[in-house]
C-alpha positions in Angstrom: 80.8 8.5 -19.6 82.7 8.1 -22.8 84.2 4.9 -21.4 80.8 3.4 -20.7 79.5 4.2 -24.2 82.5 2.5 -25.8 82.0 -0.6 -23.6 78.3 -0.6 -24.5 79.1 -0.4 -28.2 81.4 -3.4 -27.9 78.8 -5.4 -26.1 76.3 -4.7 -28.9 78.6 -5.7 -31.8 77.2 -9.3 -31.8 73.9 -8.0 -33.2 75.2 -6.9 -36.6 77.4 -10.0 -36.6 74.2 -12.1 -36.3 72.7 -10.4 -39.2 75.8 -11.0 -41.3 75.9 -14.6 -40.3 72.2 -15.1 -41.1 72.7 -13.8 -44.6 75.8 -15.8 -45.2 74.0 -19.0 -44.1 71.0 -18.1 -46.3 73.3 -17.6 -49.3 75.0 -21.0 -48.7 71.6 -22.7 -48.4 70.5 -21.1 -51.7 73.7 -22.3 -53.4 73.0 -25.8 -52.1 69.4 -25.7 -53.4 70.6 -24.5 -56.9 73.2 -27.2 -57.1 70.7 -29.9 -56.0 68.2 -28.7 -58.6 70.7 -28.7 -61.4 71.9 -32.2 -60.6 68.4 -33.7 -60.3 66.7 -32.1 -63.4 65.8 -34.7 -66.0 65.6 -32.3 -68.9 62.0 -33.1 -69.7 60.1 -29.9 -70.4 56.7 -29.7 -72.1 55.5 -26.5 -73.6 52.0 -27.9 -74.4 51.0 -29.8 -71.3 47.3 -29.1 -71.9 47.2 -30.7 -75.3 49.2 -33.7 -74.0 46.6 -34.1 -71.3 43.8 -34.1 -73.9 45.5 -37.1 -75.5 44.7 -39.2 -72.4 41.3 -40.0 -74.0 43.1 -41.2 -77.1 45.4 -43.4 -75.1 42.5 -44.9 -73.2 40.8 -45.7 -76.6 44.0 -47.4 -77.7 44.1 -49.6 -74.6 40.5 -50.5 -75.2 41.3 -51.5 -78.8 44.2 -53.6 -77.7 42.0 -55.4 -75.1 39.3 -56.0 -77.7 41.6 -57.4 -80.3 43.6 -59.4 -77.8 46.9 -58.4 -79.4 49.9 -57.9 -77.2 53.2 -56.2 -77.9 56.4 -56.5 -75.9 59.5 -54.4 -76.5 63.0 -55.0 -75.2 66.1 -52.8 -75.7 69.6 -54.1 -75.4 72.2 -51.3 -75.4 75.4 -51.8 -77.3 78.3 -49.5 -77.8 77.7 -45.8 -77.2 74.2 -44.5 -77.9 73.0 -47.5 -80.0 71.4 -50.8 -79.3 69.1 -53.5 -80.6 65.3 -53.0 -80.2 63.1 -56.1 -80.3 59.4 -56.1 -80.8 57.3 -59.2 -80.2 53.7 -59.2 -81.4 51.2 -61.8 -80.3 47.6 -62.4 -81.3 44.8 -63.4 -79.0 45.9 -67.1 -79.2 49.5 -66.3 -78.3 50.8 -66.9 -81.8 53.2 -64.6 -83.5 51.3 -61.8 -85.2 52.4 -61.1 -88.8 51.5 -57.4 -89.4 50.7 -55.9 -92.7 52.5 -52.7 -91.6 54.6 -51.7 -88.7 55.4 -48.0 -88.3 57.4 -46.6 -85.4 59.1 -43.5 -84.1 61.5 -42.9 -81.2 60.7 -39.7 -79.4 62.6 -37.7 -76.7 60.4 -35.0 -75.4 62.6 -32.2 -74.2 62.4 -28.4 -74.8 63.5 -29.2 -78.3 61.8 -32.5 -79.2 63.6 -35.1 -81.2 61.7 -37.6 -83.3 63.4 -40.4 -85.2 61.9 -42.8 -87.6 62.4 -46.5 -86.6 62.2 -49.2 -89.2 61.6 -52.7 -87.9 62.6 -55.7 -89.9 60.5 -58.9 -89.5 62.6 -62.0 -88.5 61.7 -65.6 -89.4 60.8 -66.3 -85.7 58.1 -63.7 -85.8 60.0 -60.9 -84.0 60.7 -57.5 -85.4 64.2 -56.1 -84.9 65.9 -52.8 -85.5 69.2 -51.2 -84.6 68.3 -48.0 -82.7 70.9 -45.2 -82.8 69.9 -42.0 -80.9 71.8 -38.7 -80.7 71.4 -38.2 -77.0 71.2 -40.4 -73.9 68.1 -40.4 -71.8 64.5 -41.5 -71.8 63.1 -42.3 -75.3 59.6 -43.2 -76.0 59.1 -45.7 -78.8 55.6 -45.3 -80.4 54.7 -48.3 -82.6 51.6 -48.6 -84.8 50.7 -52.1 -86.0 48.2 -52.7 -88.7 46.7 -56.0 -89.9 43.5 -56.6 -91.8 42.3 -53.1 -91.4 42.7 -53.2 -87.6 45.3 -51.2 -85.8 47.1 -51.2 -82.5 49.3 -48.4 -81.1 51.9 -49.2 -78.4 54.1 -46.7 -76.6 57.0 -48.1 -74.6 59.9 -46.3 -72.8 63.5 -47.0 -73.5 66.4 -45.9 -71.4 69.6 -45.2 -73.3 72.7 -44.8 -71.0 75.5 -42.4 -71.9 
């Protein structure tokens, strides 16, 4: 009888082996998921998503103001060496002519867990464009928020700039 029980035990050894193999595969799958999550995370974290959502009404009002005034703004970023580049702002009035603003205020913002906000100073060029050299401390997605004022009217424009490492 003892010979039969030893043979029966050997036949049943695959059962604990399956359990061990299952957990090894599960651990490998979890390591793969963690690696995938770390490689694809953009770094954008918002602690106050509710208040940002409330600003949607403000953004809609800004779009309505821009439509009513007929002003348009176009931004272009040309990256230079490192984390710097040239940011160009073109402002046009309702007739398509270059808009000369009384005041142009701008900030570059990178919203991560620790937000970074930089002041941007545009310089008006003779051709009607506004230029600045933008130097940022970190690569990534930066949002440039520009407020243009002329004759008591204001337009706010937000554009996204991608700075490569």
